[in-house]
Structures are given as C-alpha cells and as structure tokens.
C-alpha positions in Angstrom: 9.6 19.5 23.8 12.0 19.6 20.9 11.0 20.9 17.6 11.6 18.9 14.5 11.7 20.0 10.9 10.8 17.5 8.2 9.8 17.6 4.5 6.1 17.4 4.1 4.3 15.9 1.1 0.7 15.4 0.1 -1.0 12.0 1.0 -1.7 11.7 -2.7 2.1 11.4 -3.3 2.4 8.6 -0.7 4.1 5.5 -2.1 2.5 3.5 0.8 -1.0 4.8 0.1 -0.7 3.9 -3.6 0.8 0.6 -2.8 -2.2 -0.3 -0.6 -4.7 1.0 -3.0 -3.3 -0.9 -6.0 -2.8 -4.2 -3.9 -6.4 -3.9 -2.7 -7.8 -3.3 -6.2 -6.0 -6.2 -7.7 -7.1 -8.5 -4.7 -10.7 -7.4 -5.3 -10.5 -8.0 -8.9 -9.1 -11.4 -8.4 -12.0 -12.5 -6.2 -14.8 -10.9 -8.3 -13.4 -12.3 -11.5 -16.7 -13.8 -12.9 -15.4 -13.9 -16.5 -13.3 -16.9 -15.8 -10.0 -15.0 -16.1 -8.9 -16.4 -12.9 -10.1 -20.0 -12.3 -11.7 -20.6 -8.8 -8.8 -22.9 -7.7 -6.3 -20.2 -8.3 -8.1 -17.3 -6.7 -7.1 -17.9 -3.1 -3.3 -18.6 -3.7 -3.2 -15.6 -6.1 -4.9 -13.3 -3.5 -2.4 -14.6 -0.9 0.5 -13.8 -3.2 -0.9 -10.4 -4.1 -1.3 -9.6 -0.3 2.2 -10.9 0.5 3.8 -8.6 -2.2 1.7 -5.7 -1.1 2.6 -6.1 2.6 6.4 -6.6 1.8 6.3 -3.5 -0.5 4.6 -1.4 2.1 7.1 -2.5 4.7 10.0 -1.7 2.4 8.8 1.8 1.6 7.9 2.6 5.2 11.3 1.3 6.5 13.7 2.3 3.8 12.2 4.7 1.3 10.1 7.2 3.3 11.9 10.5 3.8 8.8 12.8 4.1 5.6 12.9 6.2 2.1 14.0 5.5 0.8 17.3 6.9 -1.5 15.4 9.4 1.4 13.3 10.5 3.6 16.5 11.0 0.8 18.0 13.0 1.1 15.1 15.6 4.8 15.8 16.2 
C-alpha cells in the first residue's frame, strides 16, 4: 500500500459541512414560517430552489475547491 500525505483540517472548517448546515437551516425556516413571511404558495418552490443551490454549491466545493481532508477521512486512507 502506498502512503499519501495530505493537508488535514478540522471538520468545523469544512466548506461542505457549512453549506449543508446553512442550506438545511434555511429550508427548515422556509417550511416552518408561521409568521406569514413566506406565503404557502411559495414555500415549495423556494425550498426546491434552496436545495438546488445547496446541492450545486456542495458539488462545486467537493469537486473544485477541496484541497484538504478531515482527520477521520485521512484515517481511512
């Protein structure tokens, strides 16, 4: 087995983790908006749009912007 040396960072510094957390929080806020901020007829399209942006951003970060791994990922190599 060949060894590999890679930069390691904390999972708290992960752009992907933060993207998923923020996207999920915004989606949940959209659906539980009982104050009338988001009218019911716009909740589903807005949630779909938020999820689409979150997914595309995650894909971009994972494919083009990730140069480090977390310690748990490095342990699997």
